[in-house]
N, C-alpha and C positions, 0 to 999 in steps of 0.2 A: 504494500500500500504506500503510495507516494505521500509526501509531506502534507499537501493540501487536503488530501482525503483523510489522513490521520487526524489532522486538526478538526476537520468536519465531523468525523466520528466522535472525537473527544467532546466537541461542543454538543452533539446530540446526547451523549451519555450524561453530560452536565445538566442539560435541560431536563432529562428524565429524572435525575436525582433531585433537582430543585422542585419539580412538580410533586414528586413523592414526598418531599419534605413538607410541602404545603398541605398534603393530605394527612399529616400526623394529627390525630385528634386532640392531644393534650396541649397543643400550642394554639391559643385563642387568636381570633382576628385582631383583637386589640394589641396583643403582644407583637404580632407581625407589623401592625401599624407603627408601633414604637421602634421596631427594627428599621422600617422603611424611613423613619424620620431621624435616624441617627446621623451623626456628622459624616461618616464615611459614605453611607448610602446617599445622603443628600448631595454630597460633592459629586458623586458619580451620576446621579439622576439629573443634575443640572445640564448635563450633555446627553441625557438619555435618548432624546429623539434622534440626535446625530448618530450615536452608536447604533441605535436600532435600525436606522436607514442603511447604514454602512453594512451591517451584518445581513440585512435582507438582500441588498444588492449582491453581496458576495455569494450568498446561498443561491440566489437566482442564477448567477453566472455558473456556479458549479452544477446546478440542476440542468441548465441548458447544455453544458458540456457533456454531462452524462447522457442526456437524450441524443445528442449528436453522435456519441460513441455507440450507443445502442443501434441507432439507425445505420451507421456505417457498417457495423459487423453483421447486422441482419441482411443488409444489401449484399455484402461480400458472400455470405453464406448462401443466399438465394441464387446469386449470379454464377457462382463457381461450384455448384453442388457436385457436379461430375468430377471436376478436378480434385476436389477435396477428398473424395472417396479413394482416389489413387494415391493420395498423400496423407496418411493418417496423422502424422505429426503436425502438419499444417492445419488439419481439421481440429485437432485437439487444441492447438494454440488459438484458433479463431473462437472456439467455444469458450475457452478460458477467458479471453478478453471480453467476450459477449456477456458472460456471467459477471465479470468484474464491473462492466458498465452498468448492468442491472443493479448490482449491489450499491454502486455509487449513486444511482438514481434514487434508491430507497433511502440512503443515508441523507442526501441533500433534501429530498422531498419531505421526509419526516422532521428533519431539523428546521426547515423553513416553517412547516405547519406548527410544530411545538413552540417556536418562537412567538408566533401570533397568539397561541393559546396561553403561553406563559404571561405575556403582557396583559391579556384579558383577565387572567386569574389574579394578578397583582392588583389590578384596578378594582375587581370585585371584592377582594379582601379589604382594601382600603375603605370602600363604601360600606361594607358590612361592619367594620369596626366603628365607623362614624355613626351608623344607624343604631348599633348597640349602645354606644355612649349616650346618644340622644334619647333612646328609650329609657335608659337607666335614670337619666336626669329628669325626664318627664314623670317617671314613677315616684321619684323622691319629692318632686313638687306637688304631685297629686296627694301624696301621703301627708305632707305638711299642711296643705289646704284642708284636708279632711280632719286632721287633728285640731286645726284652728276652728273649724266649723263645730266640732263637738264641744270645744271649750266655750264657744259663744252660746251654744244651746244650753249648756249647764248654767252659765251665768244668767241666761234668760229665765230658766226655771227658778233659780234662786231669787231673781227679781220679782217674779210673779208671786212667789210665796211671801215675800216681804210686803208686796202691795196688798195682799189679802189681810194681813195683820195690822196694817197701818190705817188709822182713821183720819189722819190729818189730810185735808183737801189739797193744801199746797204741796205737801210731801208726795201725795198721789200724782199730782200734775207733773212734778219734776221727775218722778219715777216713770210716769207714762212717756214723757219726752225721751228719757234715757232708754226706755224699752223700745220706742220707735226707732231711735238711733241704732240700737243694737240689731233690731230686725232688718233695718236697711243695710247695715254692714254684713249681716248674715246672708241677705239676698245677693249682695255683690260677691261675697266669697263663694256662694253656691254657683253663680254664673261663671266665675273664674275656674272653679273646680270642673264644671261641665266642659269648658273650653280645653282645659288640660287633659281631660279624659278623651275628648275627640282627637286631640293631637297625639295622645298615647296610642289610640287605636290605629290611627293612620301610620304612625311609626312602626307599630307591630306588623301591619300589612306589608309595608315596604321591606321590613327585615325578613319576613317570610318569603317574599318574592325574590330577594337577593339570595337567600339560602337555597331556594329551588333552582335558581339560575346557576349557582355555584355547583350544586349537585349534578345538574345537567352537564356542565363542562367536565366534571370529574368522570361521569359515566362515559362521555364521548372520548375522553383521554384513555380510559381503560380499554374501550373497544379498539381504539387505534393502536394501543400498546400490544393487545393480543394479536391484531392483524400483523403488526411489525414482527412479533415473535414468530408467527407462522411463516411469514415470508423469509425471515432469517434462517429458520430451520430448513425451508425448502432449498435455499441457496447453499447451506452447508451440506445438505444431503446430495445436491447436484455436484458440489465440489468433491465429495467423497467418492461418488460414483465415477467421476472422471479420473480420480487418482487410482481407483481400483482397476479401471480400464487400462 
């Protein structure tokens, strides 16, 4: 394997390792978001689009080169079929180069595809961590508003008991004003609690949608990984058959 294809294969294996690392269940999206915001990752991500475009262009060139090689050796095999039968060594060499071109095609193709998948997974993890943080903050706010409403209701009950035992008209009027003020404050807190509850439900729906999307990407990756393993096994079996011949 030449240097460029060794690097391409190493890049493919690195992509597979990173995606498998993203699938580890005990590392939360918030933890990944903290890692993404670290100094080293931030310094690299500042040129992320440039690096991504460069790698995509390189992989596309390697993919085009592998397609060209496959077409060239397929054409040689078809056009000189009779001559190759009379020259077994040449036929073996042609088939070896043909299988090598197919192997390079799979390496560059899967590396290019996983690069796009990896970038999408990183964005989904970042969004998921933000949604989880927002949901947690909304839950805390809703709980605080609920506690405050309960406190106001208890104060209202105590005030009503005090009004029943107080016979002074002025005192009753002042207490009534205070009770009306508390009722108004209670209504405002109730409206605020309703809004917080609606925001919380919306955040939970967004979080569920992001989780489903992330699971879909993971299932698609697993399917492609199985297909890659099958193709790799076929290539290895073909190479062993050629060696046995």
